[in-house]
Each structure stands twice: as C-alpha cells, then as structure tokens.
C-alpha positions in Angstrom: 90.2 40.8 81.6 92.6 37.9 81.8 93.1 38.4 85.5 89.4 37.9 86.1 89.4 34.7 84.0 92.3 33.3 86.0 90.7 34.1 89.3 87.4 32.5 88.2 89.3 29.5 87.1 91.2 29.2 90.4 88.0 29.5 92.3 86.2 26.9 90.2 89.1 24.5 90.6 89.1 25.0 94.4 85.3 24.5 94.7 85.4 21.5 92.4 88.0 19.8 94.5 86.0 20.6 97.7 82.8 19.1 96.2 84.6 16.1 94.6 86.5 15.1 97.8 84.3 16.2 100.7 81.0 15.4 98.9 82.1 12.0 97.9 80.2 9.0 99.3 83.2 7.7 101.3 83.8 11.0 103.0 80.1 11.6 103.6 79.7 8.2 105.2 82.8 8.7 107.3 81.7 12.1 108.5 78.2 10.8 109.3 79.8 8.0 111.4 82.6 10.0 113.1 81.4 13.6 113.4 79.0 13.3 116.4 78.4 17.0 116.6 80.1 17.7 119.9 82.8 20.0 118.7 83.7 22.6 116.2 85.6 20.1 114.1 82.6 17.8 113.9 80.4 20.7 112.7 83.0 21.7 110.1 83.3 18.1 108.8 79.5 17.8 108.6 79.2 21.1 106.8 81.9 20.1 104.3 79.9 17.1 103.3 76.8 19.2 102.4 77.2 19.1 98.6 77.2 15.3 98.7 76.6 13.4 95.5 75.8 9.7 95.3 74.4 7.9 92.2 73.6 4.8 94.2 71.6 6.3 97.0 68.5 4.4 98.1 66.3 7.3 97.4 63.6 8.1 94.8 65.1 9.1 91.4 64.0 12.6 91.8 65.9 13.0 95.1 69.1 11.4 93.6 68.9 13.9 90.7 68.4 16.7 93.2 71.5 15.5 95.2 73.7 15.3 92.1 72.4 18.7 90.7 73.1 20.4 94.1 76.8 19.4 93.8 77.0 20.4 90.2 75.3 23.7 90.8 77.6 24.6 93.6 80.5 24.5 91.1 78.6 26.1 88.2 77.1 28.9 90.3 80.4 29.6 92.0 81.9 30.1 88.6 79.0 32.4 87.6 79.2 34.5 90.8 82.9 34.8 90.6 82.6 36.0 87.0 79.8 38.4 87.9 81.6 39.8 90.9 85.0 40.1 89.2 84.4 43.5 87.7 84.8 45.6 90.9 88.2 44.1 91.9 90.8 46.7 92.4 93.7 44.5 93.4 92.8 44.8 97.1 93.6 41.4 98.6 90.8 41.7 101.2 88.3 42.4 98.5 89.5 39.5 96.4 89.3 37.1 99.4 85.8 38.2 100.3 84.6 38.0 96.7 85.7 34.4 96.4 84.2 33.6 99.7 80.9 35.3 98.9 80.6 33.5 95.6 80.5 30.2 97.4 77.9 31.5 100.0 75.6 32.6 97.2 76.2 29.5 95.1 75.4 27.2 98.1 72.2 29.1 98.9 71.1 29.0 95.3 71.9 25.3 95.0 70.0 24.6 98.1 67.0 26.5 96.7 67.2 24.5 93.5 67.4 21.2 95.4 64.5 22.2 97.5 62.3 22.8 94.5 63.3 19.6 92.8 63.3 17.0 95.6 60.1 15.1 96.5 59.3 16.8 99.8 59.4 20.4 98.7 57.7 22.1 101.6 58.6 25.7 102.4 60.3 24.8 105.7 62.4 22.1 103.9 63.4 24.5 101.2 64.4 27.2 103.7 66.5 24.6 105.6 68.3 23.7 102.4 69.0 27.3 101.5 70.3 27.9 105.0 72.5 24.8 104.9 73.8 25.8 101.5 74.8 29.3 102.8 76.3 27.7 105.9 78.4 25.5 103.5 79.6 28.6 101.7 80.5 30.3 105.0 82.6 27.3 106.2 84.1 26.2 102.9 84.1 29.5 100.9 87.4 30.7 102.5 89.2 28.0 100.6 87.9 29.5 97.3 88.6 33.0 98.6 92.2 32.1 99.2 92.5 30.3 95.8 91.2 33.4 94.0 93.5 35.6 96.0 96.5 33.5 94.9 95.4 33.3 91.2 98.1 34.4 88.8 97.9 37.9 87.5 98.3 38.1 83.7 98.0 41.6 82.3 
C-alpha cells in the first residue's frame, strides 16, 4: 500500500511542476509569441502550455475561473487516476510507466470537459475541442509523470 502512495505522490509532484511552470503566464506568453507551429518543438511547447492559469486575464470572471480550475483539476484528477489505477501494478516497469502516462491523459480530458461546461461559450464543438486538447496535453506531457511514478521509491 505504501508503494502506491509514493507513486501517486511522485506523479502528483511531477504534474504539479508541469502545470506550475509550463502553465504560468510568462511561459504561456512566451510560447504564444515564439512557437509559430512550424515544427514538432513548437507543437510540443504549445501543448505544454495548455493547462494555463492566469488570475489577471482580460476575460469574463466565469472564464478565468474555468482556466484556473482546469489547471487545478489536471493535478487533482491525475492524483485520483493514479490512486485508482495503482491496484493492478505488479512491479512491471512498462505497466507503471503507462499507468502514470494514462492518468494524465484521463485527467487532461476530464479537466477539458469541466472547463467546457463552466466557460461562457459552452457549445458542444467547443467542449469536444477542449476534451481533445486536454487528452493531447496528457499524451505529450504524461510521459513525465509516467517516468516520475516509475522512479518512485518502493517502501514495503
């Protein structure tokens, strides 16, 4: 049981750092200005900025709350999915890596769904785009969490 708690903690710390650093307003502004979309690195940098959070955005209050909640939910839901998916781990490194990765994919998609339902223009196509971008974030950034859970200390 302690092993599962330490892997969940490692995954939460990794996703928290990802959201804190790459979702910060300075990085998001830098990525928007410098990642012009012509290469793989540009796409990667743009996707890393997806769970952006900004308390001073010039948006309606409802949209600012949705932005901040998206970032918070990526962290909380990653923790929930890591804890829920921890039971089948057998010590197989590949399974551990994929479990950590999948937790971020699921958390990103669920946070996108939540944001789509809260923000002011909650049309079905907009919600589906947010779910898709959340899952894409998980695909591109989830490997970091997968590696972090793989390297979590084993205490038995």
